[in-house]
C-alpha positions as CSV (number, residue, x, y, z in Angstrom):
1,X,30.6,87.9,-143.9
2,X,33.5,89.9,-142.6
3,X,33.8,93.5,-143.3
4,X,36.8,95.2,-144.9
5,X,37.4,96.8,-141.6
6,X,37.5,93.4,-139.9
7,X,39.9,92.0,-142.5
8,X,42.2,95.0,-142.2
9,X,42.3,94.6,-138.4
10,X,43.4,90.9,-138.6
11,X,47.0,90.0,-138.6
12,X,48.6,86.6,-139.1
13,X,50.9,86.9,-136.1
14,X,52.6,89.3,-133.8
15,X,55.9,90.9,-134.9
16,X,59.2,91.2,-133.1
17,X,61.7,94.0,-132.4
18,X,65.0,92.9,-134.1
19,X,67.2,95.9,-133.9
20,X,67.4,99.3,-132.1
21,X,69.7,102.1,-133.3
22,X,70.5,105.5,-132.0
23,X,71.9,108.4,-134.1
24,X,74.3,110.1,-131.7
25,X,75.1,113.0,-134.0
26,X,74.7,114.2,-137.6
27,X,76.7,112.0,-140.0
28,X,78.0,109.8,-137.1
29,X,77.5,106.0,-137.4
30,X,74.4,104.5,-135.8
31,X,74.9,102.9,-132.4
32,X,73.1,99.6,-132.0
33,X,71.7,99.0,-128.5
34,X,69.9,96.2,-126.8
35,X,67.2,98.4,-125.2
36,X,66.1,102.0,-125.2
37,X,63.9,104.4,-123.4
38,X,61.2,105.9,-125.6
39,X,60.2,109.4,-124.5
40,X,57.5,111.6,-126.0
41,X,60.2,113.2,-128.2
42,X,61.7,109.9,-129.3
43,X,64.5,107.5,-128.2
44,X,66.6,108.8,-125.4
45,X,70.1,109.4,-126.7
46,X,69.0,109.8,-130.3
47,X,70.4,112.8,-132.3
48,X,67.7,115.4,-132.0
49,X,64.4,113.7,-131.3
50,X,61.4,115.9,-131.2
51,X,57.8,115.2,-130.3
52,X,55.5,114.7,-133.2
53,X,55.1,112.6,-136.3
54,X,58.8,111.7,-136.7
55,X,59.7,111.0,-133.1
56,X,60.5,107.4,-133.9
57,X,61.4,105.8,-137.3
58,X,60.8,102.1,-138.0
59,X,61.4,99.7,-140.9
60,X,60.5,96.1,-141.5
61,X,63.4,93.7,-141.7
62,X,61.6,92.1,-144.7
63,X,62.3,95.2,-146.7
64,X,66.1,95.1,-146.3
65,X,66.6,92.4,-148.9
66,X,64.3,94.2,-151.3
67,X,66.3,97.4,-151.0
68,X,69.5,95.4,-151.3
69,X,68.2,93.8,-154.5
70,X,67.4,97.2,-156.0
71,X,70.9,98.7,-155.3
72,X,74.5,97.8,-155.5
73,X,74.9,95.7,-152.4
74,X,73.8,94.5,-149.0
75,X,71.8,97.0,-146.9
76,X,72.0,97.1,-143.1
77,X,69.8,98.9,-140.6
78,X,72.7,101.3,-140.0
79,X,72.6,102.4,-143.6
80,X,69.0,103.5,-143.5
81,X,69.3,105.3,-140.1
82,X,66.0,104.1,-138.8
83,X,65.5,103.7,-135.0
84,X,63.7,100.3,-134.9
85,X,63.8,97.3,-137.2
86,X,60.8,94.9,-136.8
87,X,59.8,91.7,-138.4
88,X,56.8,89.5,-138.8
89,X,54.1,92.1,-139.0
90,X,53.0,94.3,-141.8
91,X,53.5,97.9,-140.7
92,X,51.9,99.2,-143.9
93,X,48.6,97.4,-142.9
94,X,48.8,99.2,-139.5
95,X,49.2,102.7,-140.9
96,X,47.2,105.3,-138.9
97,X,47.0,102.8,-136.0
98,X,48.8,102.2,-132.8
99,X,51.3,99.5,-132.0
100,X,52.8,98.3,-128.7
101,X,56.5,97.5,-128.4
102,X,57.7,96.7,-125.0
103,X,56.0,99.1,-122.6
104,X,55.6,101.9,-125.1
105,X,52.8,102.6,-127.6
106,X,53.6,104.3,-131.0
107,X,51.2,105.7,-133.6
108,X,52.2,104.9,-137.2
109,X,51.9,108.3,-138.9
110,X,53.0,107.5,-142.4
111,X,55.9,106.5,-144.7
112,X,59.4,107.7,-143.9
113,X,60.8,109.1,-147.1
114,X,64.5,108.5,-147.9
115,X,66.9,111.4,-147.9
116,X,69.4,112.3,-150.6
117,X,72.1,110.8,-148.5
118,X,71.0,107.4,-149.7
119,X,72.9,108.0,-152.9
120,X,76.1,108.5,-150.9
121,X,75.5,105.6,-148.6
122,X,74.1,103.0,-151.1
123,X,75.6,104.2,-154.3
124,X,73.9,105.6,-157.4
125,X,70.2,104.8,-157.4
126,X,70.1,104.3,-153.6
127,X,67.4,107.0,-153.2
128,X,65.1,105.2,-155.7
129,X,65.9,101.8,-154.1
130,X,64.6,103.0,-150.7
131,X,61.5,104.8,-152.1
132,X,58.3,103.0,-150.8
133,X,60.5,100.6,-148.8
134,X,62.0,103.1,-146.4
135,X,59.9,102.5,-143.3
136,X,57.5,104.4,-141.2
137,X,57.4,107.5,-139.0
138,X,55.7,107.3,-135.6
139,X,54.6,109.5,-132.8
140,X,54.8,108.4,-129.2
141,X,51.4,107.8,-127.6
142,X,52.8,106.3,-124.4
143,X,56.5,106.5,-123.4
144,X,58.2,103.3,-122.2
145,X,61.1,100.9,-122.7
146,X,61.8,98.8,-125.8
147,X,64.2,95.8,-125.9
148,X,65.4,93.4,-128.5
149,X,63.0,90.5,-128.9
150,X,60.0,92.5,-127.7
151,X,56.7,91.6,-129.4
152,X,55.2,94.2,-131.8
153,X,51.4,94.1,-131.7
154,X,48.5,96.3,-132.6
155,X,47.5,98.3,-129.6
């Protein structure tokens, strides 16, 4: 019989990196890129990355339609201001663990709470629509390069 630990460590398939975005400055539009360097403090060229639990932010693409359904219209990665959008793997199931994307390794620290700006961006109720669907914060275990299409796998 498999233990709960074994079950929690098993994933149906690897994920994929679908989108990379940089926040060049406060309140400036996100800049989508095809690849990025991940340093200990976060993505090179991001607004003000800092080492630690929020160095990189991620969200699952599967959550974008859920958030859209809970607010006034379609939601894009740019609206949510997360650095990386991944698909095909359950990040919540990997909380507290490490993932490899490209040549870097990230540690999934915990949920990334929405900011009050979601009301401005998504309309009334935007903050509540993003709650519990807003993605994950990660620290950098091993710097490296990420590119669109890279596999996302437990490390």
